[in-house]
VEXVEX-449048 format. One record per residue: x, y, z of N, C-alpha, C in turn. Coordinates in steps of 0.1 Angstrom, whole numbers. Layout:
BEGIN
+-------+-------+-------+-------+-------+-------+-------+-------+-------+
|   npx |   npy |   npz |  capx |  capy |  capz |   cpx |   cpy |   cpz |
+-------+-------+-------+-------+-------+-------+-------+-------+-------+
|     X |     Y |     Z |     X |     Y |     Z |     X |     Y |     Z |
...
+-------+-------+-------+-------+-------+-------+-------+-------+-------+
END
This chain:
BEGIN
+-------+-------+-------+-------+-------+-------+-------+-------+-------+
|   npx |   npy |   npz |  capx |  capy |  capz |   cpx |   cpy |   cpz |
+-------+-------+-------+-------+-------+-------+-------+-------+-------+
|   -78 |  -145 |   -49 |   -80 |  -132 |   -43 |   -81 |  -134 |   -28 |
|   -75 |  -124 |   -21 |   -76 |  -123 |    -6 |   -91 |  -120 |    -2 |
|   -96 |  -128 |     7 |  -110 |  -126 |    10 |  -112 |  -120 |    24 |
|  -102 |  -120 |    32 |  -102 |  -113 |    45 |   -89 |  -107 |    48 |
|   -89 |   -96 |    55 |   -77 |   -89 |    59 |   -78 |   -86 |    74 |
|   -68 |   -89 |    81 |   -68 |   -85 |    96 |   -63 |   -71 |    97 |
|   -71 |   -63 |   103 |   -68 |   -49 |   105 |   -67 |   -46 |   120 |
|   -55 |   -49 |   126 |   -54 |   -49 |   140 |   -62 |   -59 |   147 |
|   -72 |   -55 |   155 |   -80 |   -64 |   162 |   -93 |   -67 |   155 |
|   -95 |   -62 |   143 |  -107 |   -64 |   135 |  -104 |   -71 |   122 |
|  -114 |   -77 |   116 |  -113 |   -84 |   103 |  -121 |   -77 |    93 |
|  -115 |   -74 |    81 |  -123 |   -69 |    70 |  -126 |   -80 |    60 |
|  -139 |   -83 |    59 |  -144 |   -93 |    50 |  -146 |   -88 |    36 |
|  -137 |   -92 |    27 |  -138 |   -86 |    13 |  -146 |   -94 |     4 |
|  -155 |  -103 |     9 |  -164 |  -110 |     1 |  -176 |  -101 |    -3 |
|  -176 |   -89 |     3 |  -186 |   -79 |     0 |  -179 |   -66 |    -1 |
|  -184 |   -56 |    -9 |  -178 |   -43 |   -10 |  -179 |   -35 |     3 |
|  -170 |   -26 |     5 |  -170 |   -17 |    17 |  -169 |    -3 |    14 |
|  -174 |     6 |    23 |  -173 |    20 |    22 |  -163 |    25 |    32 |
|  -154 |    33 |    27 |  -144 |    40 |    36 |  -148 |    55 |    37 |
|  -151 |    59 |    49 |  -156 |    73 |    50 |  -144 |    82 |    53 |
|  -144 |    94 |    46 |  -133 |   103 |    46 |  -134 |   113 |    59 |
|  -124 |   113 |    66 |  -123 |   123 |    78 |  -110 |   130 |    77 |
|  -110 |   141 |    70 |   -98 |   150 |    68 |   -97 |   160 |    80 |
|   -88 |   158 |    88 |   -85 |   168 |    99 |   -74 |   177 |    95 |
|   -77 |   183 |    84 |   -67 |   193 |    78 |   -74 |   206 |    76 |
|   -66 |   216 |    74 |   -72 |   230 |    72 |   -74 |   233 |    57 |
|   -69 |   225 |    48 |   -69 |   229 |    34 |   -72 |   218 |    24 |
|   -79 |   207 |    28 |   -83 |   196 |    19 |   -93 |   202 |     9 |
|   -94 |   197 |    -3 |  -102 |   203 |   -14 |  -117 |   204 |   -11 |
|  -122 |   194 |    -4 |  -137 |   194 |    -1 |  -140 |   198 |    13 |
|  -134 |   192 |    23 |  -138 |   194 |    37 |  -127 |   200 |    45 |
|  -117 |   206 |    39 |  -106 |   212 |    47 |  -111 |   223 |    56 |
|  -108 |   222 |    69 |  -112 |   232 |    79 |  -125 |   230 |    85 |
|  -133 |   219 |    81 |  -146 |   217 |    86 |  -146 |   214 |   101 |
|  -135 |   209 |   106 |  -135 |   205 |   120 |  -125 |   214 |   129 |
|  -124 |   226 |   124 |  -115 |   236 |   131 |  -124 |   248 |   136 |
|  -121 |   252 |   148 |  -126 |   264 |   154 |  -115 |   273 |   159 |
|  -114 |   285 |   154 |  -103 |   294 |   158 |   -90 |   287 |   157 |
|   -88 |   281 |   145 |   -76 |   274 |   141 |   -72 |   262 |   150 |
|   -81 |   257 |   158 |   -79 |   246 |   166 |   -88 |   234 |   162 |
|   -82 |   222 |   162 |   -90 |   210 |   158 |  -101 |   208 |   169 |
|  -114 |   207 |   164 |  -125 |   204 |   173 |  -127 |   189 |   173 |
|  -121 |   181 |   182 |  -121 |   167 |   182 |  -136 |   162 |   183 |
|  -143 |   168 |   192 |  -157 |   163 |   194 |  -165 |   164 |   181 |
|  -163 |   175 |   174 |  -171 |   177 |   162 |  -167 |   167 |   151 |
|  -154 |   164 |   150 |  -149 |   154 |   141 |  -154 |   140 |   145 |
|  -154 |   138 |   158 |  -158 |   125 |   162 |  -173 |   122 |   160 |
|  -181 |   133 |   161 |  -195 |   131 |   158 |  -197 |   128 |   143 |
|  -189 |   134 |   135 |  -189 |   131 |   120 |  -185 |   117 |   118 |
|  -175 |   112 |   125 |  -171 |    98 |   123 |  -183 |    89 |   128 |
|  -189 |    92 |   138 |  -200 |    84 |   143 |  -212 |    84 |   133 |
|  -214 |    95 |   127 |  -225 |    96 |   116 |  -221 |    87 |   105 |
|  -209 |    87 |   100 |  -204 |    79 |    89 |  -205 |    64 |    92 |
|  -202 |    60 |   105 |  -203 |    46 |   109 |  -218 |    42 |   109 |
|  -226 |    51 |   114 |  -241 |    48 |   115 |  -247 |    46 |   101 |
|  -241 |    54 |    91 |  -247 |    54 |    78 |  -241 |    43 |    69 |
|  -231 |    35 |    74 |  -227 |    24 |    67 |  -212 |    22 |    64 |
|  -204 |    31 |    69 |  -190 |    30 |    67 |  -184 |    19 |    75 |
|  -175 |    11 |    69 |  -168 |     0 |    76 |  -154 |     5 |    80 |
|  -149 |    16 |    74 |  -136 |    21 |    76 |  -137 |    36 |    77 |
|  -130 |    42 |    87 |  -129 |    57 |    87 |  -114 |    60 |    84 |
|  -112 |    68 |    74 |   -99 |    72 |    69 |   -95 |    86 |    74 |
|   -86 |    86 |    83 |   -82 |    99 |    90 |   -70 |   104 |    83 |
|   -70 |   116 |    78 |   -59 |   123 |    71 |   -55 |   136 |    77 |
|   -42 |   138 |    79 |   -37 |   150 |    85 |   -29 |   158 |    76 |
|   -28 |   154 |    63 |   -20 |   162 |    53 |   -28 |   162 |    40 |
|   -31 |   175 |    36 |   -39 |   176 |    23 |   -30 |   171 |    12 |
|   -36 |   163 |     3 |   -29 |   159 |    -9 |   -37 |   163 |   -22 |
|   -45 |   174 |   -20 |   -51 |   180 |   -32 |   -41 |   185 |   -42 |
|   -44 |   187 |   -54 |   -34 |   193 |   -64 |   -30 |   206 |   -59 |
|   -16 |   208 |   -59 |   -10 |   220 |   -55 |    -7 |   222 |   -40 |
|   -11 |   211 |   -32 |   -10 |   212 |   -18 |     5 |   211 |   -14 |
|     9 |   219 |    -4 |    23 |   218 |     1 |    23 |   208 |    12 |
|    34 |   201 |    14 |    35 |   191 |    25 |    35 |   197 |    39 |
|    30 |   190 |    49 |    31 |   195 |    63 |    42 |   187 |    70 |
|    47 |   193 |    81 |    58 |   186 |    88 |    52 |   175 |    97 |
|    61 |   167 |   101 |    57 |   155 |   109 |    50 |   159 |   122 |
|    54 |   169 |   129 |    48 |   173 |   141 |    34 |   178 |   139 |
|    32 |   186 |   128 |    18 |   190 |   125 |     9 |   179 |   122 |
|    14 |   169 |   115 |     6 |   158 |   111 |     2 |   149 |   124 |
|    12 |   147 |   132 |     9 |   140 |   145 |    -1 |   147 |   153 |
|     0 |   160 |   154 |    -9 |   168 |   163 |   -24 |   167 |   157 |
|   -25 |   165 |   145 |   -38 |   164 |   139 |   -44 |   150 |   140 |
|   -35 |   140 |   137 |   -40 |   127 |   135 |   -42 |   119 |   148 |
|   -32 |   120 |   157 |   -32 |   111 |   169 |   -44 |   113 |   178 |
|   -48 |   126 |   181 |   -60 |   127 |   189 |   -72 |   121 |   183 |
|   -73 |   122 |   170 |   -85 |   117 |   163 |   -85 |   102 |   163 |
|   -74 |    96 |   160 |   -73 |    81 |   161 |   -76 |    76 |   175 |
|   -70 |    82 |   185 |   -73 |    78 |   198 |   -87 |    79 |   202 |
|   -94 |    90 |   198 |  -108 |    92 |   202 |  -117 |    82 |   195 |
|  -114 |    80 |   182 |  -123 |    70 |   175 |  -121 |    56 |   180 |
|  -108 |    52 |   183 |  -105 |    39 |   189 |  -112 |    37 |   202 |
|  -113 |    47 |   210 |  -119 |    46 |   223 |  -135 |    45 |   223 |
|  -140 |    52 |   212 |  -155 |    53 |   212 |  -162 |    45 |   202 |
|  -156 |    41 |   191 |  -163 |    35 |   180 |  -157 |    21 |   176 |
|  -166 |    12 |   172 |  -162 |    -1 |   168 |  -161 |     0 |   152 |
|  -149 |     4 |   148 |  -148 |     6 |   133 |  -133 |     5 |   130 |
|  -130 |     1 |   118 |  -116 |     0 |   114 |  -111 |    14 |   111 |
|  -100 |    18 |   117 |   -94 |    31 |   114 |   -83 |    30 |   105 |
|   -84 |    37 |    94 |   -73 |    38 |    84 |   -66 |    52 |    86 |
|   -53 |    53 |    84 |   -47 |    66 |    85 |   -40 |    69 |    72 |
|   -44 |    80 |    66 |   -39 |    84 |    53 |   -26 |    92 |    55 |
|   -15 |    85 |    54 |    -2 |    91 |    57 |     9 |    85 |    50 |
|    20 |    93 |    47 |    32 |    87 |    41 |    44 |    88 |    51 |
|    41 |    93 |    63 |    52 |    96 |    72 |    54 |    85 |    82 |
|    66 |    79 |    82 |    68 |    67 |    91 |    65 |    70 |   106 |
|    68 |    81 |   111 |    65 |    84 |   125 |    50 |    84 |   128 |
|    43 |    89 |   118 |    28 |    90 |   120 |    22 |    75 |   119 |
|    28 |    67 |   110 |    23 |    54 |   108 |    25 |    46 |   122 |
|    37 |    47 |   128 |    40 |    41 |   140 |    31 |    45 |   151 |
|    30 |    59 |   153 |    22 |    64 |   164 |     7 |    61 |   162 |
|     2 |    62 |   150 |   -12 |    59 |   147 |   -15 |    44 |   150 |
|    -6 |    35 |   146 |    -8 |    21 |   150 |    -8 |    19 |   165 |
|     0 |    25 |   172 |     1 |    24 |   186 |   -12 |    30 |   193 |
|   -19 |    39 |   186 |   -31 |    45 |   191 |   -44 |    38 |   187 |
|   -42 |    27 |   178 |   -53 |    19 |   175 |   -57 |    18 |   160 |
|   -49 |    25 |   152 |   -52 |    24 |   137 |   -51 |     9 |   132 |
|   -59 |     6 |   123 |   -59 |    -8 |   117 |   -54 |    -9 |   103 |
|   -51 |     2 |    97 |   -47 |     2 |    83 |   -39 |    15 |    80 |
|   -30 |    14 |    70 |   -22 |    25 |    66 |   -26 |    27 |    51 |
|   -29 |    40 |    48 |   -33 |    43 |    34 |   -23 |    54 |    29 |
|   -14 |    49 |    21 |    -2 |    58 |    17 |    -3 |    62 |     2 |
|    -5 |    75 |     0 |    -6 |    80 |   -14 |     8 |    79 |   -21 |
|    19 |    77 |   -13 |    32 |    76 |   -19 |    38 |    62 |   -19 |
|    29 |    52 |   -16 |    33 |    38 |   -17 |    46 |    35 |   -10 |
|    47 |    40 |     2 |    59 |    37 |    11 |    72 |    41 |     5 |
|    72 |    52 |    -3 |    84 |    57 |    -9 |    92 |    66 |     0 |
|    86 |    72 |    10 |    94 |    81 |    19 |   104 |    73 |    27 |
|   115 |    79 |    30 |   126 |    73 |    37 |   120 |    67 |    51 |
|   122 |    54 |    53 |   118 |    48 |    65 |   104 |    42 |    65 |
|    96 |    46 |    55 |    82 |    41 |    55 |    81 |    26 |    53 |
|    89 |    21 |    44 |    88 |     6 |    41 |    92 |    -2 |    54 |
|   102 |     2 |    61 |   107 |    -5 |    72 |    96 |    -4 |    83 |
|    91 |     7 |    86 |    81 |     9 |    97 |    68 |     1 |    93 |
|    64 |     1 |    80 |    52 |    -6 |    76 |    54 |   -21 |    78 |
|    66 |   -26 |    75 |    69 |   -40 |    76 |    68 |   -44 |    91 |
|    72 |   -36 |   100 |    72 |   -39 |   114 |    58 |   -38 |   120 |
|    49 |   -30 |   115 |    36 |   -28 |   121 |    27 |   -40 |   119 |
|    28 |   -48 |   109 |    19 |   -59 |   107 |     5 |   -55 |   105 |
|     3 |   -44 |    98 |   -11 |   -39 |    94 |   -12 |   -39 |    79 |
|   -24 |   -40 |    74 |   -26 |   -39 |    59 |   -21 |   -25 |    54 |
|   -16 |   -24 |    42 |   -11 |   -12 |    36 |   -18 |   -10 |    23 |
|   -24 |     1 |    20 |   -29 |     5 |     7 |   -18 |    13 |     0 |
|   -14 |     8 |   -11 |    -4 |    15 |   -20 |   -12 |    22 |   -31 |
|    -9 |    35 |   -32 |   -16 |    43 |   -42 |    -6 |    48 |   -53 |
|   -11 |    49 |   -65 |    -3 |    54 |   -76 |    -4 |    70 |   -76 |
|     7 |    77 |   -77 |     7 |    91 |   -79 |    19 |    95 |   -88 |
|    16 |   103 |   -98 |    27 |   107 |  -106 |    33 |   120 |  -101 |
|    45 |   120 |   -94 |    50 |   132 |   -88 |    46 |   134 |   -74 |
|    45 |   146 |   -70 |    40 |   150 |   -56 |    28 |   159 |   -58 |
|    20 |   160 |   -47 |     8 |   168 |   -48 |    10 |   182 |   -53 |
|    21 |   189 |   -50 |    23 |   202 |   -54 |    24 |   204 |   -69 |
|    29 |   193 |   -76 |    32 |   194 |   -90 |    26 |   184 |   -98 |
|    18 |   175 |   -92 |    13 |   163 |   -99 |     4 |   166 |  -111 |
|    -3 |   177 |  -111 |   -12 |   180 |  -122 |    -5 |   189 |  -133 |
|     8 |   191 |  -132 |    15 |   199 |  -142 |    19 |   190 |  -154 |
|     9 |   189 |  -163 |    10 |   182 |  -176 |    14 |   167 |  -174 |
|     7 |   159 |  -167 |    10 |   145 |  -166 |     8 |   138 |  -179 |
|    17 |   129 |  -182 |    17 |   122 |  -195 |    20 |   107 |  -193 |
|    13 |    99 |  -201 |    15 |    84 |  -201 |    13 |    80 |  -215 |
|    20 |    69 |  -219 |    17 |    62 |  -231 |     4 |    54 |  -231 |
|     3 |    47 |  -219 |   -10 |    39 |  -217 |   -11 |    39 |  -202 |
|   -20 |    47 |  -196 |   -21 |    50 |  -182 |   -24 |    37 |  -174 |
|   -33 |    28 |  -179 |   -36 |    16 |  -171 |   -25 |     7 |  -171 |
|   -18 |     5 |  -182 |    -7 |    -4 |  -183 |     4 |     1 |  -174 |
|     7 |    13 |  -175 |    18 |    19 |  -167 |    16 |    18 |  -152 |
|     3 |    20 |  -148 |     0 |    19 |  -134 |     1 |     5 |  -129 |
|    -3 |    -5 |  -138 |    -2 |   -19 |  -134 |    13 |   -22 |  -132 |
|    22 |   -17 |  -141 |    36 |   -19 |  -140 |    42 |   -13 |  -127 |
|    37 |    -1 |  -124 |    41 |     5 |  -112 |    38 |    -3 |   -99 |
|    26 |    -9 |   -99 |    22 |   -17 |   -88 |    30 |   -30 |   -87 |
|    33 |   -36 |   -98 |    41 |   -48 |   -98 |    54 |   -45 |   -91 |
|    60 |   -34 |   -95 |    73 |   -30 |   -89 |    72 |   -27 |   -74 |
|    62 |   -20 |   -70 |    61 |   -17 |   -56 |    57 |   -29 |   -48 |
|    49 |   -38 |   -53 |    46 |   -50 |   -46 |    59 |   -58 |   -44 |
|    67 |   -59 |   -54 |    80 |   -66 |   -53 |    89 |   -60 |   -42 |
|    89 |   -46 |   -42 |    97 |   -39 |   -32 |    92 |   -42 |   -18 |
|    79 |   -42 |   -16 |    72 |   -45 |    -3 |    76 |   -59 |     1 |
|    74 |   -69 |    -8 |    77 |   -83 |    -4 |    92 |   -85 |     0 |
|   101 |   -78 |    -8 |   115 |   -79 |    -4 |   118 |   -72 |     9 |
|   110 |   -62 |    12 |   112 |   -55 |    25 |   105 |   -61 |    37 |
|    98 |   -72 |    35 |    92 |   -80 |    46 |    77 |   -78 |    48 |
|    70 |   -72 |    38 |    56 |   -71 |    38 |    49 |   -81 |    30 |
|    42 |   -90 |    36 |    36 |  -101 |    28 |    25 |   -95 |    19 |
|    24 |  -102 |     7 |    15 |   -97 |    -3 |     1 |   -97 |     3 |
|    -2 |  -106 |    12 |   -16 |  -107 |    18 |   -20 |   -95 |    26 |
|   -10 |   -86 |    28 |   -13 |   -74 |    36 |   -15 |   -62 |    27 |
|   -14 |   -63 |    14 |   -14 |   -52 |     5 |   -28 |   -50 |    -2 |
|   -31 |   -37 |    -4 |   -42 |   -33 |   -12 |   -37 |   -23 |   -22 |
|   -44 |   -20 |   -33 |   -39 |   -10 |   -43 |   -50 |     0 |   -46 |
|   -46 |    12 |   -49 |   -55 |    23 |   -52 |   -49 |    30 |   -64 |
|   -56 |    30 |   -76 |   -50 |    36 |   -88 |   -47 |    51 |   -88 |
|   -53 |    57 |   -78 |   -50 |    72 |   -76 |   -57 |    81 |   -86 |
|   -70 |    80 |   -87 |   -77 |    89 |   -96 |   -74 |   103 |   -92 |
|   -71 |   111 |  -101 |   -68 |   126 |   -99 |   -54 |   129 |   -94 |
|   -46 |   119 |   -92 |   -33 |   121 |   -87 |   -23 |   120 |   -98 |
|   -20 |   131 |  -105 |   -11 |   131 |  -116 |   -18 |   125 |  -129 |
|   -30 |   129 |  -131 |   -38 |   123 |  -142 |   -48 |   134 |  -148 |
|   -49 |   134 |  -161 |   -58 |   143 |  -167 |   -72 |   136 |  -167 |
|   -82 |   144 |  -171 |   -96 |   138 |  -172 |   -96 |   125 |  -181 |
|   -89 |   126 |  -192 |   -89 |   115 |  -201 |   -82 |   103 |  -195 |
|   -71 |   105 |  -187 |   -65 |    94 |  -180 |   -74 |    88 |  -170 |
|   -81 |    96 |  -162 |   -91 |    91 |  -152 |  -102 |    83 |  -158 |
|  -107 |    88 |  -169 |  -118 |    81 |  -176 |  -114 |    67 |  -181 |
|  -102 |    67 |  -188 |   -96 |    55 |  -193 |   -93 |    45 |  -182 |
|   -88 |    50 |  -171 |   -84 |    42 |  -159 |   -96 |    35 |  -153 |
|  -107 |    42 |  -151 |  -119 |    36 |  -146 |  -125 |    26 |  -156 |
|  -125 |    30 |  -168 |  -132 |    21 |  -178 |  -124 |     8 |  -179 |
|  -111 |     8 |  -176 |  -102 |    -4 |  -178 |   -97 |    -9 |  -164 |
|  -105 |    -5 |  -154 |  -100 |    -9 |  -140 |   -99 |   -24 |  -139 |
|  -106 |   -32 |  -146 |  -106 |   -46 |  -145 |   -92 |   -52 |  -148 |
|   -84 |   -44 |  -156 |   -70 |   -48 |  -159 |   -62 |   -49 |  -146 |
|   -65 |   -40 |  -137 |   -57 |   -40 |  -124 |   -62 |   -51 |  -115 |
|   -74 |   -55 |  -117 |   -79 |   -67 |  -109 |   -71 |   -79 |  -112 |
|   -64 |   -80 |  -123 |   -55 |   -91 |  -126 |   -44 |   -92 |  -116 |
|   -41 |   -82 |  -109 |   -30 |   -82 |   -99 |   -34 |   -91 |   -87 |
|   -47 |   -94 |   -86 |   -53 |  -103 |   -76 |   -51 |   -97 |   -62 |
|   -52 |   -84 |   -61 |   -52 |   -77 |   -48 |   -64 |   -69 |   -46 |
|   -69 |   -66 |   -34 |   -81 |   -58 |   -32 |   -78 |   -44 |   -37 |
|   -88 |   -38 |   -44 |   -87 |   -25 |   -50 |   -95 |   -15 |   -42 |
|   -89 |    -4 |   -39 |   -96 |     8 |   -33 |   -96 |    19 |   -43 |
|  -108 |    26 |   -44 |  -109 |    37 |   -53 |  -114 |    49 |   -45 |
|  -109 |    61 |   -49 |  -114 |    73 |   -43 |  -117 |    84 |   -54 |
|  -129 |    86 |   -58 |  -133 |    95 |   -68 |  -143 |   105 |   -62 |
|  -147 |   104 |   -50 |  -157 |   112 |   -44 |  -154 |   127 |   -45 |
|  -163 |   135 |   -51 |  -163 |   149 |   -52 |  -151 |   155 |   -61 |
|  -144 |   146 |   -67 |  -132 |   150 |   -74 |  -135 |   158 |   -87 |
|  -125 |   166 |   -92 |  -127 |   175 |  -103 |  -130 |   168 |  -116 |
|  -127 |   155 |  -117 |  -131 |   148 |  -129 |  -146 |   148 |  -131 |
|  -154 |   149 |  -120 |  -168 |   150 |  -121 |  -172 |   164 |  -126 |
|  -166 |   174 |  -121 |  -168 |   188 |  -126 |  -165 |   189 |  -141 |
|  -154 |   183 |  -145 |  -150 |   185 |  -159 |  -160 |   178 |  -169 |
|  -168 |   168 |  -164 |  -178 |   162 |  -173 |  -191 |   169 |  -170 |
|  -195 |   171 |  -158 |  -209 |   176 |  -155 |  -210 |   191 |  -152 |
|  -198 |   197 |  -150 |  -198 |   212 |  -147 |  -205 |   214 |  -133 |
|  -200 |   207 |  -123 |  -206 |   208 |  -110 |  -196 |   213 |  -100 |
|  -200 |   221 |   -90 |  -191 |   226 |   -79 |  -188 |   214 |   -70 |
|  -178 |   216 |   -61 |  -173 |   205 |   -53 |  -184 |   199 |   -44 |
|  -194 |   206 |   -39 |  -204 |   201 |   -31 |  -217 |   197 |   -38 |
|  -216 |   197 |   -51 |  -227 |   193 |   -60 |  -224 |   182 |   -69 |
|  -215 |   173 |   -65 |  -210 |   162 |   -73 |  -214 |   148 |   -69 |
|  -225 |   148 |   -61 |  -229 |   135 |   -55 |  -233 |   125 |   -66 |
|  -242 |   129 |   -75 |  -247 |   119 |   -85 |  -236 |   114 |   -94 |
|  -227 |   123 |   -98 |  -216 |   118 |  -106 |  -207 |   108 |   -98 |
|  -205 |   111 |   -85 |  -197 |   102 |   -77 |  -203 |    89 |   -75 |
|  -217 |    89 |   -74 |  -224 |    76 |   -72 |  -222 |    67 |   -85 |
|  -223 |    74 |   -96 |  -222 |    66 |  -109 |  -208 |    60 |  -110 |
|  -198 |    68 |  -106 |  -184 |    63 |  -106 |  -182 |    52 |   -97 |
|  -188 |    52 |   -85 |  -187 |    42 |   -75 |  -192 |    29 |   -80 |
|  -204 |    29 |   -86 |  -210 |    17 |   -92 |  -201 |    11 |  -103 |
|  -196 |    20 |  -112 |  -188 |    15 |  -123 |  -175 |     9 |  -117 |
|  -170 |    14 |  -107 |  -158 |     9 |  -101 |  -161 |    -5 |   -95 |
|  -172 |    -7 |   -88 |  -175 |   -20 |   -83 |  -177 |   -30 |   -94 |
|  -183 |   -26 |  -105 |  -185 |   -36 |  -116 |  -172 |   -40 |  -122 |
|  -162 |   -32 |  -121 |  -149 |   -35 |  -127 |  -139 |   -40 |  -117 |
|  -143 |   -44 |  -105 |  -135 |   -51 |   -96 |  -131 |   -44 |   -83 |
|  -135 |   -32 |   -80 |  -132 |   -25 |   -68 |  -138 |   -32 |   -56 |
|  -131 |   -31 |   -45 |  -136 |   -37 |   -32 |  -140 |   -27 |   -22 |
|  -133 |   -15 |   -22 |  -135 |    -5 |   -12 |  -137 |     9 |   -20 |
|  -147 |    16 |   -16 |  -149 |    30 |   -22 |  -147 |    40 |   -11 |
|  -139 |    49 |   -13 |  -135 |    60 |    -3 |  -144 |    72 |    -7 |
|  -153 |    76 |     2 |  -162 |    87 |    -1 |  -165 |    96 |    10 |
|  -170 |   108 |     7 |  -175 |   118 |    17 |  -189 |   116 |    20 |
|  -197 |   111 |    11 |  -212 |   110 |    13 |  -215 |    95 |    15 |
|  -215 |    91 |    27 |  -216 |    77 |    30 |  -230 |    71 |    28 |
|  -240 |    78 |    33 |  -254 |    72 |    32 |  -259 |    69 |    18 |
|  -258 |    78 |     9 |  -263 |    75 |    -5 |  -253 |    65 |   -11 |
|  -241 |    65 |    -8 |  -231 |    56 |   -14 |  -235 |    42 |    -9 |
|  -238 |    40 |     4 |  -242 |    27 |     9 |  -253 |    21 |     1 |
|  -263 |    29 |    -2 |  -275 |    24 |   -10 |  -271 |    19 |   -24 |
|  -263 |    27 |   -31 |  -260 |    23 |   -44 |  -250 |    11 |   -44 |
|  -241 |    11 |   -34 |  -232 |    -1 |   -33 |  -239 |   -13 |   -30 |
|  -249 |   -12 |   -20 |  -257 |   -24 |   -17 |  -265 |   -29 |   -28 |
|  -271 |   -20 |   -36 |  -279 |   -24 |   -47 |  -270 |   -30 |   -58 |
|  -259 |   -24 |   -61 |  -250 |   -29 |   -71 |  -245 |   -43 |   -67 |
|  -241 |   -44 |   -55 |  -235 |   -57 |   -50 |  -246 |   -68 |   -51 |
|  -258 |   -65 |   -48 |  -269 |   -75 |   -49 |  -270 |   -80 |   -64 |
|  -269 |   -71 |   -73 |  -270 |   -75 |   -87 |  -258 |   -83 |   -91 |
|  -247 |   -78 |   -88 |  -234 |   -85 |   -92 |  -233 |   -99 |   -86 |
|  -238 |  -101 |   -74 |  -238 |  -114 |   -67 |  -250 |  -122 |   -70 |
|  -261 |  -116 |   -77 |  -273 |  -122 |   -79 |  -280 |  -127 |   -66 |
|  -278 |  -119 |   -56 |  -282 |  -123 |   -42 |  -282 |  -111 |   -33 |
|  -293 |  -110 |   -25 |  -294 |  -100 |   -15 |  -285 |  -103 |    -3 |
+-------+-------+-------+-------+-------+-------+-------+-------+-------+
END
């Protein structure tokens, strides 16, 4: 297993679990869309204060996203995404000592974000957009490949698998091979099984329960289940009342081999992650 990853000028030590704090600078993300807008304009200072809070509460990585990928979301154009993401990446890089991840599938955004100080690319489409693989290879940054069945606008329209965990494992093997052929070293790759991205509740439950099968790929695993509808479908909770369900999912993911948990609620997640990690390592 890879124990450290260079993220630009910073090193991510994967001998312990990490928290990735969500910073969606979008107008329509499912949980926090529009939180950082005033009169339809991005309030960079407000968003930066939230990033500072997440860092103080224990986030090692801030994940900046300029395109909503909630179920049913329509894509945004490149210029819109650049206008949302670049000012935020620049501001965080100037003010905070933290790894900046950019949640994007767009090659131009990847390049511009890296130039502005981003240290990681988090791509829900696994570098499938035209030009993304080439740009990612040139950037020399870690890349998180995520599994998604279809596109956000249609991904929840009756997704079907014979065996969700096996099929996702096969998907990653193919994408890893494509990346290596395209000039991206395996040591730069992370994987995200994509909870909620083209998956029913049953798929999500099975995928988490059998997450250790994906650990056999011997790559760092990132998971994102914070506030997602899978919690509502089990606990019947609204989007801002899903903390406890999310904490349970985070601990179960760590037990099954996850290295990074992507969350909205950093402080309580840090406590459960630290406690779980102490037990798993039998050491504080």
